[in-house]
Z-matrix of the N, CA and C atoms (Angstrom, degrees):
N
C 1 1.518
C 2 1.483 1 109.88
N 3 1.291 2 115.34 1 134.91
C 4 1.475 3 122.39 2 -177.09
C 5 1.514 4 112.16 3 -101.57
N 6 1.317 5 117.15 4 141.39
C 7 1.483 6 122.88 5 171.27
C 8 1.484 7 109.44 6 -151.62
N 9 1.337 8 112.72 7 141.72
C 10 1.445 9 122.66 8 179.35
C 11 1.563 10 108.14 9 -97.30
N 12 1.343 11 118.17 10 117.72
C 13 1.445 12 120.06 11 -176.63
C 14 1.519 13 112.75 12 -105.63
N 15 1.302 14 115.07 13 130.28
C 16 1.476 15 121.33 14 167.87
C 17 1.462 16 107.60 15 -97.48
N 18 1.357 17 115.32 16 113.18
C 19 1.487 18 121.07 17 -171.94
C 20 1.560 19 106.59 18 -107.42
N 21 1.387 20 115.29 19 129.39
C 22 1.403 21 116.78 20 177.82
C 23 1.533 22 115.25 21 -66.65
N 24 1.340 23 115.75 22 149.76
C 25 1.400 24 120.91 23 -176.71
C 26 1.572 25 113.17 24 -75.19
N 27 1.365 26 112.85 25 -29.20
C 28 1.471 27 116.72 26 -176.76
C 29 1.558 28 108.10 27 -72.01
N 30 1.316 29 113.80 28 157.49
C 31 1.453 30 119.85 29 -172.70
C 32 1.579 31 111.27 30 -79.59
N 33 1.305 32 116.57 31 -26.66
C 34 1.474 33 115.77 32 -174.60
C 35 1.493 34 113.60 33 -70.79
N 36 1.293 35 120.05 34 159.80
C 37 1.430 36 123.96 35 -176.44
C 38 1.625 37 107.57 36 -68.23
N 39 1.314 38 111.65 37 138.90
C 40 1.469 39 117.08 38 -177.37
C 41 1.542 40 112.93 39 -115.07
N 42 1.332 41 116.84 40 150.94
C 43 1.413 42 118.51 41 173.81
C 44 1.551 43 109.00 42 -69.17
N 45 1.327 44 113.10 43 150.37
C 46 1.471 45 119.47 44 -173.62
C 47 1.544 46 112.60 45 -118.23
N 48 1.280 47 116.00 46 135.99
C 49 1.482 48 122.69 47 171.96
C 50 1.501 49 106.46 48 -111.77
N 51 1.368 50 116.49 49 121.70
C 52 1.469 51 120.78 50 174.30
C 53 1.506 52 107.15 51 -101.05
N 54 1.337 53 116.43 52 122.81
C 55 1.474 54 122.46 53 -179.26
C 56 1.475 55 113.39 54 -99.42
N 57 1.322 56 114.91 55 122.87
C 58 1.494 57 122.46 56 -175.60
C 59 1.514 58 109.79 57 -108.24
N 60 1.277 59 119.58 58 112.48
C 61 1.497 60 123.90 59 179.58
C 62 1.480 61 111.23 60 -66.14
N 63 1.372 62 113.25 61 161.66
C 64 1.461 63 120.51 62 176.41
C 65 1.509 64 113.17 63 -87.37
N 66 1.355 65 115.02 64 -173.95
C 67 1.446 66 124.38 65 179.01
C 68 1.540 67 110.56 66 -56.65
N 69 1.348 68 114.43 67 127.49
C 70 1.464 69 118.86 68 178.57
C 71 1.523 70 115.98 69 77.69
N 72 1.329 71 116.05 70 4.52
C 73 1.491 72 120.11 71 -175.78
C 74 1.499 73 109.82 72 -98.54
N 75 1.343 74 112.19 73 -164.42
C 76 1.492 75 123.68 74 176.96
C 77 1.493 76 110.69 75 -159.45
N 78 1.285 77 116.61 76 178.92
C 79 1.494 78 120.81 77 -178.30
C 80 1.514 79 110.70 78 -62.88
N 81 1.255 80 121.42 79 -17.57
C 82 1.460 81 126.45 80 -176.72
C 83 1.539 82 112.27 81 -76.49
N 84 1.278 83 116.93 82 -22.62
C 85 1.467 84 120.73 83 -168.68
C 86 1.549 85 111.48 84 -61.72
N 87 1.270 86 115.36 85 -41.63
C 88 1.473 87 120.19 86 -171.87
C 89 1.490 88 114.90 87 -110.78
N 90 1.352 89 117.46 88 30.77
C 91 1.476 90 120.26 89 -178.30
C 92 1.520 91 113.09 90 -68.91
N 93 1.364 92 117.28 91 -27.72
C 94 1.472 93 116.95 92 177.84
C 95 1.527 94 108.62 93 -64.42
N 96 1.330 95 118.22 94 -42.98
C 97 1.493 96 119.97 95 178.34
C 98 1.485 97 108.41 96 -66.55
N 99 1.353 98 120.73 97 -41.49
C 100 1.466 99 123.38 98 178.09
C 101 1.473 100 111.97 99 -55.19
N 102 1.354 101 116.75 100 -44.44
C 103 1.505 102 119.39 101 176.05
C 104 1.504 103 112.11 102 -58.38
N 105 1.280 104 115.58 103 -45.79
C 106 1.487 105 120.66 104 -179.13
C 107 1.554 106 109.82 105 -58.94
N 108 1.282 107 116.70 106 -48.58
C 109 1.491 108 118.44 107 179.98
C 110 1.526 109 110.59 108 -66.62
N 111 1.306 110 120.03 109 -40.65
C 112 1.435 111 121.94 110 175.56
C 113 1.493 112 113.91 111 -56.30
N 114 1.364 113 114.62 112 -43.74
C 115 1.457 114 119.52 113 179.36
C 116 1.495 115 112.55 114 -69.04
N 117 1.321 116 116.45 115 -15.88
C 118 1.473 117 120.30 116 178.33
C 119 1.532 118 111.55 117 -90.95
N 120 1.360 119 113.52 118 -0.68
C 121 1.508 120 116.19 119 173.61
C 122 1.517 121 114.67 120 108.83
N 123 1.327 122 117.56 121 3.10
C 124 1.450 123 118.35 122 179.08
C 125 1.550 124 112.41 123 -95.80
N 126 1.275 125 111.60 124 150.50
C 127 1.509 126 116.68 125 166.08
C 128 1.497 127 103.97 126 -78.89
N 129 1.325 128 118.36 127 147.78
C 130 1.445 129 121.65 128 -175.06
C 131 1.539 130 106.16 129 -140.42
N 132 1.311 131 119.08 130 131.76
C 133 1.480 132 122.00 131 173.44
C 134 1.518 133 106.82 132 -126.16
N 135 1.350 134 113.44 133 114.53
C 136 1.480 135 120.54 134 174.39
C 137 1.540 136 108.16 135 -97.86
N 138 1.344 137 113.10 136 117.84
C 139 1.508 138 116.05 137 -170.41
C 140 1.550 139 111.88 138 -106.07
N 141 1.306 140 112.72 139 159.43
C 142 1.486 141 122.63 140 170.80
C 143 1.508 142 107.58 141 -108.67
N 144 1.354 143 116.28 142 113.16
C 145 1.419 144 118.85 143 172.80
C 146 1.531 145 114.05 144 -61.87
N 147 1.324 146 117.74 145 146.54
C 148 1.434 147 121.01 146 178.32
C 149 1.527 148 110.09 147 -66.92
N 150 1.322 149 115.10 148 123.62
C 151 1.458 150 117.18 149 -174.89
C 152 1.522 151 113.93 150 71.43
N 153 1.324 152 117.10 151 10.58
C 154 1.436 153 118.95 152 -176.09
C 155 1.496 154 116.25 153 -59.08
N 156 1.343 155 118.02 154 -32.63
C 157 1.438 156 121.85 155 176.20
C 158 1.504 157 107.20 156 -177.51
N 159 1.341 158 117.24 157 174.63
C 160 1.452 159 119.98 158 178.46
C 161 1.501 160 112.61 159 -75.87
N 162 1.353 161 118.33 160 1.56
C 163 1.465 162 123.20 161 177.48
C 164 1.504 163 113.36 162 -98.29
N 165 1.339 164 116.77 163 -8.37
C 166 1.423 165 118.37 164 -173.12
C 167 1.535 166 112.76 165 -86.62
N 168 1.311 167 116.81 166 155.88
C 169 1.482 168 123.35 167 179.93
C 170 1.528 169 109.85 168 -87.89
N 171 1.312 170 113.90 169 -29.58
C 172 1.525 171 117.07 170 -178.33
C 173 1.482 172 113.09 171 -56.05
N 174 1.346 173 116.43 172 161.52
C 175 1.475 174 119.63 173 176.78
C 176 1.548 175 108.29 174 -76.02
N 177 1.349 176 113.13 175 175.43
C 178 1.401 177 119.93 176 176.99
C 179 1.513 178 114.83 177 102.33
N 180 1.344 179 114.42 178 157.10
C 181 1.475 180 120.60 179 -178.52
C 182 1.540 181 109.16 180 -106.46
N 183 1.309 182 114.42 181 146.40
C 184 1.472 183 119.23 182 174.61
C 185 1.522 184 113.08 183 -58.96
N 186 1.358 185 113.00 184 -31.24
C 187 1.443 186 120.38 185 -179.14
C 188 1.552 187 110.81 186 -68.71
N 189 1.268 188 117.10 187 -16.58
C 190 1.510 189 120.01 188 177.55
C 191 1.521 190 114.14 189 -105.25
N 192 1.285 191 116.28 190 5.19
C 193 1.490 192 123.76 191 -174.98
C 194 1.534 193 110.95 192 -89.68
N 195 1.329 194 114.30 193 145.54
C 196 1.449 195 120.30 194 170.69
C 197 1.518 196 107.85 195 -153.80
N 198 1.289 197 118.18 196 174.10
C 199 1.464 198 121.68 197 175.29
C 200 1.510 199 109.45 198 -60.19
N 201 1.301 200 118.37 199 -33.38
C 202 1.468 201 120.16 200 -178.46
C 203 1.488 202 112.27 201 -76.18
N 204 1.360 203 120.12 202 -36.52
C 205 1.436 204 120.30 203 175.20
C 206 1.539 205 109.66 204 -64.63
N 207 1.323 206 115.21 205 -40.80
C 208 1.475 207 119.94 206 178.74
C 209 1.580 208 111.17 207 -65.06
N 210 1.289 209 115.42 208 -35.21
C 211 1.460 210 116.86 209 176.20
C 212 1.498 211 110.14 210 -65.53
N 213 1.296 212 120.62 211 -38.19
C 214 1.502 213 124.10 212 177.21
C 215 1.519 214 107.34 213 -64.17
N 216 1.340 215 118.35 214 -40.25
C 217 1.465 216 120.09 215 177.53
C 218 1.487 217 111.73 216 -59.82
N 219 1.325 218 115.38 217 -45.16
C 220 1.526 219 120.52 218 -177.05
C 221 1.542 220 110.06 219 -67.63
N 222 1.304 221 118.22 220 -39.12
C 223 1.468 222 120.38 221 174.69
C 224 1.502 223 111.57 222 -58.52
N 225 1.309 224 118.36 223 -39.98
C 226 1.418 225 121.20 224 178.56
C 227 1.528 226 112.27 225 -69.50
N 228 1.261 227 119.21 226 -35.91
C 229 1.463 228 124.04 227 174.90
C 230 1.486 229 111.26 228 -63.43
N 231 1.314 230 116.73 229 -44.49
C 232 1.510 231 121.95 230 -178.58
C 233 1.559 232 104.93 231 -63.39
N 234 1.279 233 117.94 232 -50.09
C 235 1.450 234 120.45 233 -179.74
C 236 1.507 235 114.46 234 -56.70
N 237 1.323 236 116.72 235 -40.53
C 238 1.458 237 120.57 236 178.89
C 239 1.523 238 111.14 237 -71.64
N 240 1.328 239 114.67 238 -44.85
C 241 1.487 240 118.93 239 -177.30
C 242 1.568 241 111.53 240 -63.14
N 243 1.223 242 117.15 241 -36.59
C 244 1.456 243 120.88 242 178.67
C 245 1.518 244 116.59 243 -62.31
N 246 1.366 245 114.51 244 -17.24
C 247 1.432 246 120.06 245 175.98
C 248 1.532 247 117.15 246 -94.27
N 249 1.355 248 116.07 247 -6.54
C 250 1.399 249 121.71 248 -177.32
C 251 1.572 250 108.79 249 -71.69
N 252 1.339 251 114.48 250 136.37
C 253 1.491 252 117.30 251 -174.04
C 254 1.542 253 113.17 252 -64.34
N 255 1.285 254 121.95 253 -22.15
C 256 1.450 255 123.30 254 -176.59
C 257 1.493 256 113.16 255 -101.75
N 258 1.385 257 117.88 256 9.34
C 259 1.486 258 120.84 257 179.14
C 260 1.510 259 108.68 258 -112.88
N 261 1.325 260 115.24 259 133.78
C 262 1.466 261 121.40 260 172.80
C 263 1.527 262 108.34 261 -80.76
N 264 1.329 263 117.64 262 104.30
C 265 1.442 264 120.54 263 -174.96
C 266 1.509 265 111.57 264 -66.29
N 267 1.285 266 120.60 265 -11.76
C 268 1.467 267 121.85 266 176.74
C 269 1.511 268 112.57 267 -83.19
N 270 1.360 269 115.08 268 -9.93
C 271 1.481 270 118.89 269 -175.07
C 272 1.581 271 108.76 270 -128.96
N 273 1.290 272 114.98 271 62.33
C 274 1.472 273 120.21 272 176.01
C 275 1.540 274 108.57 273 -102.18
N 276 1.238 275 119.58 274 124.21
C 277 1.492 276 125.71 275 179.51
C 278 1.461 277 107.20 276 -115.86
N 279 1.332 278 118.09 277 141.44
C 280 1.450 279 123.39 278 174.59
C 281 1.483 280 109.30 279 -113.79
N 282 1.329 281 114.98 280 131.15
C 283 1.483 282 127.07 281 -173.38
C 284 1.508 283 104.64 282 -117.99
N 285 1.298 284 119.90 283 125.33
C 286 1.455 285 122.64 284 177.81
C 287 1.500 286 111.99 285 -139.33
N 288 1.347 287 113.37 286 150.45
C 289 1.461 288 118.70 287 172.47
C 290 1.489 289 109.29 288 -121.96
N 291 1.304 290 116.85 289 138.00
C 292 1.471 291 123.79 290 174.31
C 293 1.544 292 110.24 291 56.71
N 294 1.301 293 117.28 292 -122.23
C 295 1.458 294 120.53 293 178.79
C 296 1.532 295 110.00 294 -58.82
N 297 1.357 296 116.68 295 -38.84
C 298 1.448 297 118.83 296 178.04
C 299 1.583 298 113.33 297 -63.51
N 300 1.339 299 114.92 298 -27.01
C 301 1.451 300 118.09 299 177.82
C 302 1.574 301 109.57 300 -74.00
N 303 1.313 302 114.73 301 -38.40
C 304 1.500 303 122.03 302 177.02
C 305 1.536 304 107.80 303 -59.87
N 306 1.376 305 114.19 304 -46.67
C 307 1.415 306 118.83 305 177.13
C 308 1.563 307 114.70 306 -60.67
N 309 1.310 308 114.48 307 -43.75
C 310 1.451 309 121.93 308 179.33
C 311 1.554 310 111.04 309 -59.22
N 312 1.322 311 114.84 310 -43.04
C 313 1.503 312 121.53 311 -175.17
C 314 1.526 313 106.04 312 -68.59
N 315 1.305 314 121.72 313 -40.47
C 316 1.477 315 121.79 314 178.75
C 317 1.486 316 113.01 315 -69.63
N 318 1.381 317 117.01 316 -35.58
C 319 1.433 318 120.12 317 -179.23
C 320 1.580 319 107.89 318 -68.09
N 321 1.312 320 117.32 319 -47.30
C 322 1.396 321 120.47 320 -175.92
C 323 1.557 322 111.54 321 -64.96
N 324 1.288 323 116.90 322 -30.69
C 325 1.455 324 119.75 323 173.54
C 326 1.517 325 113.79 324 -66.55
N 327 1.318 326 116.58 325 -25.05
C 328 1.462 327 123.30 326 -177.65
C 329 1.497 328 113.05 327 -84.80
N 330 1.405 329 115.11 328 -31.98
C 331 1.490 330 121.44 329 179.94
C 332 1.548 331 108.12 330 -130.04
N 333 1.296 332 118.73 331 58.95
C 334 1.490 333 120.16 332 -174.21
C 335 1.542 334 114.41 333 -59.24
N 336 1.323 335 117.31 334 -31.36
C 337 1.453 336 120.43 335 -177.90
C 338 1.478 337 111.36 336 -72.08
N 339 1.340 338 121.89 337 -16.20
C 340 1.405 339 125.81 338 -179.08
C 341 1.492 340 116.69 339 -101.21
N 342 1.365 341 116.03 340 -2.49
C 343 1.432 342 124.51 341 -177.72
C 344 1.510 343 110.40 342 -113.23
N 345 1.291 344 121.07 343 113.28
C 346 1.506 345 123.18 344 -177.17
C 347 1.540 346 109.90 345 -79.89
N 348 1.313 347 119.51 346 -17.55
C 349 1.426 348 121.71 347 -179.59
C 350 1.494 349 114.26 348 179.70
N 351 1.300 350 117.01 349 154.26
C 352 1.457 351 124.55 350 179.21
C 353 1.488 352 108.11 351 -113.83
N 354 1.405 353 115.91 352 141.26
C 355 1.443 354 122.46 353 170.98
C 356 1.485 355 105.99 354 -125.54
N 357 1.363 356 116.43 355 112.41
C 358 1.494 357 121.13 356 -170.19
C 359 1.508 358 106.62 357 -119.70
N 360 1.365 359 114.97 358 118.74
C 361 1.416 360 122.37 359 177.58
C 362 1.528 361 109.17 360 -105.94
N 363 1.329 362 117.56 361 116.83
C 364 1.468 363 123.88 362 -179.81
C 365 1.521 364 113.50 363 37.02
N 366 1.384 365 116.21 364 60.21
C 367 1.470 366 119.08 365 -174.84
C 368 1.502 367 112.96 366 -62.89
N 369 1.348 368 114.39 367 134.95
C 370 1.518 369 119.46 368 -177.72
C 371 1.482 370 109.54 369 -82.41
N 372 1.334 371 117.05 370 69.53
C 373 1.442 372 124.70 371 178.20
C 374 1.520 373 111.65 372 -76.79
N 375 1.311 374 117.54 373 -1.77
C 376 1.457 375 123.39 374 -177.53
C 377 1.529 376 113.34 375 -94.31
N 378 1.365 377 119.25 376 1.77
C 379 1.422 378 121.79 377 -172.08
C 380 1.548 379 113.33 378 -62.99
N 381 1.348 380 117.26 379 -41.30
C 382 1.464 381 118.02 380 177.65
C 383 1.511 382 110.29 381 -61.77
N 384 1.351 383 117.04 382 -43.33
C 385 1.439 384 120.57 383 177.77
C 386 1.572 385 113.28 384 -60.96
N 387 1.332 386 114.29 385 -36.30
C 388 1.471 387 119.22 386 176.62
C 389 1.523 388 109.75 387 -61.93
N 390 1.261 389 116.82 388 -40.17
C 391 1.482 390 119.61 389 178.05
C 392 1.550 391 114.01 390 -64.45
N 393 1.343 392 112.41 391 -39.18
C 394 1.481 393 119.22 392 179.97
C 395 1.548 394 111.08 393 -71.34
N 396 1.319 395 115.69 394 -20.60
C 397 1.415 396 118.44 395 175.97
C 398 1.514 397 111.84 396 -75.43
N 399 1.343 398 114.67 397 -26.71
C 400 1.467 399 118.86 398 -178.47
C 401 1.561 400 113.01 399 -93.43
N 402 1.358 401 117.05 400 -29.57
C 403 1.387 402 117.18 401 -174.53
C 404 1.607 403 107.81 402 -128.76
N 405 1.332 404 114.79 403 148.79
C 406 1.466 405 117.06 404 -176.54
C 407 1.499 406 113.13 405 -78.15
N 408 1.327 407 117.62 406 -38.64
C 409 1.440 408 122.26 407 179.30
C 410 1.528 409 110.68 408 -143.62
N 411 1.324 410 117.39 409 163.03
C 412 1.454 411 122.95 410 -176.53
C 413 1.518 412 112.01 411 -53.00
N 414 1.360 413 117.15 412 -43.01
C 415 1.450 414 119.97 413 -178.07
C 416 1.485 415 113.86 414 -66.52
N 417 1.306 416 117.27 415 -16.61
C 418 1.477 417 121.72 416 177.21
C 419 1.510 418 113.88 417 -80.13
N 420 1.302 419 117.05 418 -16.09
C 421 1.440 420 121.99 419 -170.59
C 422 1.525 421 109.51 420 -65.38
N 423 1.340 422 115.46 421 125.40
C 424 1.414 423 122.38 422 174.58
C 425 1.494 424 111.15 423 -124.38
N 426 1.339 425 119.19 424 -172.02
C 427 1.400 426 120.57 425 172.37
C 428 1.532 427 112.75 426 -58.36
N 429 1.291 428 118.68 427 149.51
C 430 1.482 429 119.66 428 -175.33
C 431 1.554 430 107.12 429 -145.00
N 432 1.286 431 113.52 430 176.38
C 433 1.492 432 121.96 431 176.47
C 434 1.475 433 110.92 432 -128.67
N 435 1.302 434 117.61 433 131.55
C 436 1.499 435 123.64 434 177.12
C 437 1.475 436 107.63 435 -134.58
N 438 1.339 437 119.74 436 124.51
C 439 1.436 438 123.53 437 176.20
C 440 1.573 439 110.27 438 54.72
N 441 1.366 440 114.06 439 40.96
C 442 1.469 441 122.81 440 177.26
C 443 1.517 442 112.44 441 68.32
N 444 1.290 443 118.33 442 11.58
C 445 1.478 444 124.90 443 178.53
C 446 1.481 445 111.02 444 -105.20
N 447 1.310 446 123.32 445 118.66
C 448 1.489 447 124.63 446 177.57
C 449 1.478 448 110.79 447 -75.55
N 450 1.315 449 117.48 448 129.57
C 451 1.448 450 125.93 449 -177.24
C 452 1.535 451 110.92 450 -119.20
N 453 1.314 452 113.75 451 142.96
C 454 1.486 453 117.27 452 174.97
C 455 1.488 454 113.96 453 -75.95
N 456 1.308 455 119.00 454 165.04
C 457 1.385 456 121.59 455 179.47
C 458 1.545 457 116.58 456 -58.81
N 459 1.313 458 114.16 457 -25.95
C 460 1.415 459 122.75 458 177.21
C 461 1.524 460 114.79 459 -59.24
N 462 1.333 461 116.85 460 -24.13
C 463 1.406 462 124.23 461 -176.04
C 464 1.556 463 109.84 462 -59.51
N 465 1.299 464 115.67 463 -51.99
C 466 1.468 465 119.38 464 179.83
C 467 1.537 466 112.41 465 -90.29
N 468 1.357 467 119.33 466 -30.64
C 469 1.429 468 120.17 467 179.18
C 470 1.499 469 112.75 468 -59.56
N 471 1.336 470 114.69 469 -40.83
C 472 1.493 471 118.13 470 -177.12
C 473 1.466 472 116.62 471 -62.97
N 474 1.366 473 118.68 472 -23.47
C 475 1.451 474 122.83 473 -179.66
C 476 1.533 475 114.12 474 -113.47
N 477 1.338 476 114.87 475 4.35
C 478 1.516 477 120.53 476 -173.47
C 479 1.558 478 107.47 477 -56.40
N 480 1.227 479 119.40 478 -48.40
C 481 1.490 480 122.56 479 -172.85
C 482 1.547 481 112.34 480 -97.04
N 483 1.334 482 116.96 481 8.87
C 484 1.470 483 117.75 482 -175.58
C 485 1.459 484 112.56 483 -74.98
N 486 1.329 485 115.85 484 132.05
C 487 1.436 486 121.46 485 170.71
C 488 1.563 487 109.70 486 -84.61
N 489 1.348 488 113.23 487 88.11
C 490 1.473 489 118.73 488 -167.49
C 491 1.529 490 110.22 489 -55.84
N 492 1.323 491 119.09 490 -56.27
C 493 1.452 492 119.13 491 -176.33
C 494 1.510 493 113.86 492 -73.01
N 495 1.261 494 115.77 493 -30.54
C 496 1.507 495 117.46 494 174.93
C 497 1.524 496 109.69 495 -62.64
N 498 1.347 497 117.94 496 -39.07
C 499 1.447 498 120.70 497 -178.99
C 500 1.539 499 111.17 498 -70.74
N 501 1.247 500 116.19 499 -54.08
C 502 1.507 501 118.40 500 -175.62
C 503 1.503 502 113.67 501 -63.29
N 504 1.345 503 118.15 502 -24.92
C 505 1.454 504 120.75 503 -179.03
C 506 1.520 505 110.26 504 -74.08
N 507 1.312 506 120.40 505 -7.10
C 508 1.440 507 119.70 506 179.18
C 509 1.502 508 113.18 507 -74.26
N 510 1.355 509 117.10 508 -11.40
C 511 1.449 510 119.60 509 175.39
C 512 1.541 511 108.16 510 -92.61
N 513 1.340 512 115.46 511 122.21
C 514 1.471 513 121.95 512 -174.94
C 515 1.563 514 111.95 513 -105.16
N 516 1.312 515 116.86 514 1.06
C 517 1.497 516 121.78 515 178.47
C 518 1.524 517 110.81 516 -76.37
N 519 1.344 518 113.35 517 178.20
C 520 1.500 519 117.40 518 -178.81
C 521 1.521 520 112.86 519 -67.54
N 522 1.306 521 114.11 520 139.58
C 523 1.474 522 124.11 521 179.09
C 524 1.539 523 110.02 522 -130.86
N 525 1.345 524 113.26 523 131.16
C 526 1.462 525 117.34 524 168.98
C 527 1.475 526 108.18 525 -108.40
N 528 1.358 527 116.64 526 120.41
C 529 1.463 528 121.32 527 -175.51
C 530 1.546 529 106.94 528 -119.01
N 531 1.353 530 115.29 529 124.83
C 532 1.457 531 122.62 530 -179.23
C 533 1.551 532 107.54 531 -126.61
N 534 1.352 533 113.49 532 137.37
C 535 1.478 534 121.04 533 -179.28
C 536 1.479 535 112.68 534 -150.70
N 537 1.302 536 117.74 535 136.98
C 538 1.476 537 123.78 536 178.70
C 539 1.518 538 111.32 537 -81.21
N 540 1.307 539 114.40 538 136.83
C 541 1.544 540 116.15 539 -179.32
C 542 1.505 541 113.56 540 -76.78
N 543 1.336 542 119.37 541 -3.54
C 544 1.425 543 121.54 542 177.07
C 545 1.521 544 111.37 543 -110.73
N 546 1.315 545 118.92 544 21.35
C 547 1.484 546 123.35 545 -175.09
C 548 1.533 547 106.75 546 -75.70
N 549 1.302 548 117.69 547 116.38
C 550 1.475 549 125.22 548 178.33
C 551 1.497 550 113.72 549 -94.36
N 552 1.364 551 114.94 550 -19.74
C 553 1.461 552 120.29 551 -179.46
C 554 1.527 553 112.22 552 -83.72
N 555 1.360 554 114.99 553 -42.40
C 556 1.455 555 119.19 554 177.84
C 557 1.551 556 104.59 555 -124.50
N 558 1.243 557 121.09 556 97.70
C 559 1.484 558 121.95 557 -179.09
C 560 1.508 559 112.31 558 -51.21
N 561 1.320 560 116.34 559 139.22
C 562 1.453 561 119.19 560 -176.32
C 563 1.531 562 112.68 561 -64.00
N 564 1.325 563 117.48 562 -15.84
C 565 1.452 564 121.85 563 177.26
C 566 1.505 565 111.22 564 -56.45
N 567 1.313 566 117.36 565 -30.74
C 568 1.494 567 118.24 566 179.08
C 569 1.470 568 112.61 567 -67.84
N 570 1.307 569 118.36 568 -36.90
C 571 1.488 570 122.40 569 177.29
C 572 1.522 571 108.75 570 -73.87
N 573 1.281 572 115.13 571 -37.77
C 574 1.485 573 115.41 572 177.70
C 575 1.491 574 113.34 573 -60.51
N 576 1.303 575 117.75 574 -33.18
C 577 1.439 576 121.22 575 176.18
C 578 1.521 577 108.47 576 -75.45
N 579 1.350 578 119.10 577 -37.61
C 580 1.471 579 122.51 578 -177.23
C 581 1.536 580 107.87 579 -65.05
N 582 1.305 581 118.82 580 -38.72
C 583 1.438 582 118.19 581 -177.45
C 584 1.509 583 112.95 582 -63.36
N 585 1.368 584 116.57 583 -23.20
C 586 1.429 585 120.88 584 -179.14
C 587 1.576 586 111.89 585 -83.52
N 588 1.349 587 116.50 586 -20.22
C 589 1.491 588 118.28 587 -179.30
C 590 1.524 589 112.71 588 -96.40
N 591 1.360 590 117.92 589 -24.89
C 592 1.421 591 120.13 590 173.71
C 593 1.542 592 111.49 591 -68.14
N 594 1.261 593 117.04 592 142.48
C 595 1.498 594 123.16 593 -173.98
C 596 1.524 595 110.11 594 -87.87
N 597 1.343 596 117.84 595 -25.17
C 598 1.473 597 121.28 596 -174.45
C 599 1.520 598 106.98 597 -141.64
N 600 1.287 599 117.70 598 80.92
C 601 1.456 600 119.67 599 -171.21
C 602 1.502 601 112.31 600 -127.75
N 603 1.381 602 115.32 601 138.00
C 604 1.443 603 122.13 602 168.42
C 605 1.533 604 107.20 603 -107.85
N 606 1.305 605 114.79 604 119.71
C 607 1.489 606 119.77 605 -171.05
C 608 1.533 607 109.32 606 -116.05
N 609 1.318 608 117.55 607 132.40
C 610 1.435 609 122.38 608 175.22
C 611 1.509 610 113.38 609 -131.10
N 612 1.280 611 118.78 610 133.47
C 613 1.453 612 121.89 611 170.87
C 614 1.547 613 108.76 612 -92.86
N 615 1.286 614 114.24 613 125.28
C 616 1.480 615 119.76 614 176.94
C 617 1.522 616 112.16 615 -91.24
N 618 1.297 617 119.97 616 95.85
C 619 1.424 618 124.95 617 -170.37
C 620 1.548 619 113.22 618 -61.69
N 621 1.213 620 118.73 619 136.91
C 622 1.417 621 125.92 620 174.66
C 623 1.533 622 114.79 621 78.48
N 624 1.371 623 115.85 622 7.96
C 625 1.470 624 117.72 623 -177.87
C 626 1.495 625 110.67 624 -111.93
N 627 1.352 626 113.86 625 144.95
C 628 1.442 627 121.28 626 178.04
C 629 1.545 628 111.10 627 -96.07
N 630 1.307 629 117.28 628 -145.69
C 631 1.484 630 121.95 629 -174.90
C 632 1.539 631 108.71 630 -84.64
N 633 1.264 632 114.67 631 84.64
C 634 1.503 633 128.52 632 178.51
C 635 1.513 634 105.69 633 130.41
N 636 1.336 635 110.19 634 147.84
C 637 1.517 636 116.25 635 -179.16
C 638 1.530 637 106.01 636 -114.07
N 639 1.312 638 115.89 637 112.37
C 640 1.449 639 124.79 638 -176.74
C 641 1.537 640 113.29 639 -99.48
N 642 1.310 641 115.35 640 148.90
C 643 1.444 642 123.35 641 170.03
C 644 1.544 643 110.01 642 54.57
N 645 1.361 644 115.16 643 -123.18
C 646 1.467 645 118.12 644 -174.37
C 647 1.482 646 111.64 645 -66.36
N 648 1.288 647 121.12 646 -29.10
C 649 1.467 648 123.17 647 175.59
C 650 1.513 649 110.44 648 -64.93
N 651 1.308 650 115.40 649 -37.62
C 652 1.468 651 120.08 650 178.07
C 653 1.525 652 112.21 651 -67.07
N 654 1.333 653 113.21 652 -41.34
C 655 1.488 654 118.33 653 -179.22
C 656 1.565 655 110.63 654 -70.69
N 657 1.358 656 115.46 655 -33.47
C 658 1.469 657 120.09 656 173.94
C 659 1.522 658 109.40 657 -62.99
N 660 1.309 659 117.64 658 -42.98
C 661 1.432 660 122.70 659 179.10
C 662 1.554 661 109.90 660 -63.85
N 663 1.343 662 118.34 661 -40.86
C 664 1.450 663 119.95 662 177.18
C 665 1.516 664 111.23 663 -63.27
N 666 1.312 665 117.82 664 -39.73
C 667 1.507 666 118.47 665 176.55
C 668 1.507 667 111.61 666 -63.37
N 669 1.307 668 116.12 667 -38.96
C 670 1.510 669 120.36 668 179.19
C 671 1.551 670 107.58 669 -64.94
N 672 1.302 671 116.83 670 -38.21
C 673 1.488 672 120.30 671 -176.49
C 674 1.562 673 108.48 672 -67.35
N 675 1.357 674 114.35 673 -44.80
C 676 1.440 675 118.39 674 -178.90
C 677 1.574 676 111.01 675 -63.97
N 678 1.316 677 116.03 676 -38.78
C 679 1.454 678 120.19 677 174.72
C 680 1.511 679 112.71 678 -61.00
N 681 1.354 680 113.26 679 -45.08
C 682 1.466 681 119.98 680 178.52
C 683 1.518 682 110.02 681 -58.15
N 684 1.313 683 115.72 682 -45.36
C 685 1.471 684 121.13 683 -176.19
C 686 1.520 685 110.15 684 -66.71
N 687 1.280 686 117.47 685 -31.91
C 688 1.483 687 118.93 686 177.06
C 689 1.574 688 111.28 687 -61.76
N 690 1.295 689 114.91 688 -34.84
C 691 1.462 690 118.86 689 -175.52
C 692 1.506 691 113.02 690 -80.43
N 693 1.369 692 117.64 691 -19.66
C 694 1.438 693 120.19 692 -175.19
C 695 1.538 694 113.34 693 -114.68
N 696 1.372 695 116.27 694 -16.32
C 697 1.454 696 120.01 695 -173.81
C 698 1.542 697 110.62 696 -75.72
């Protein structure tokens, strides 16, 4: 599994932000944000999920990838990062966009004591529902195509029976949740529901933005993220 690490120059242990790319992405997608966080004094690791896309460096096939396999990847990264001598294992934050945000929320719920905070950008909490719109029952799930990317049956089978909101609500630490009100890929209603199940959430609607925050909207989100981290770090 590949990850690009921004390591602080100072000797003392630094807080770490782990960046989780979305569907079809790679570690390269969010490097502008990674630069901003690194310049603010954070260690940053932007990862490639195994089989995450044809753009990733990590091993694995997209046909074998699912939210659950990516969650296991992220748990492994957190475990490894916490042992690095220049990382403060008490201040590990996971940052995810879209599918990566869904993955981050599931991972944090599984190891809540090891995650100091979640940063979730337009989390794709609708993926299980998308599968059920295509297939009648779990046994019917076959290979499929989404956004011109061919997926194995495991993609929807792995989350078919998942209680999405029940799972993510197991994390009681601080959560920053951002969602654009023009998002047509992941309707904002999914984040509206998520904000009601998280116990410690700061929720912001990014007006006029769809599924991704570009240019000034992206930099505005980065500023909000750094302000959030100041309050919880």
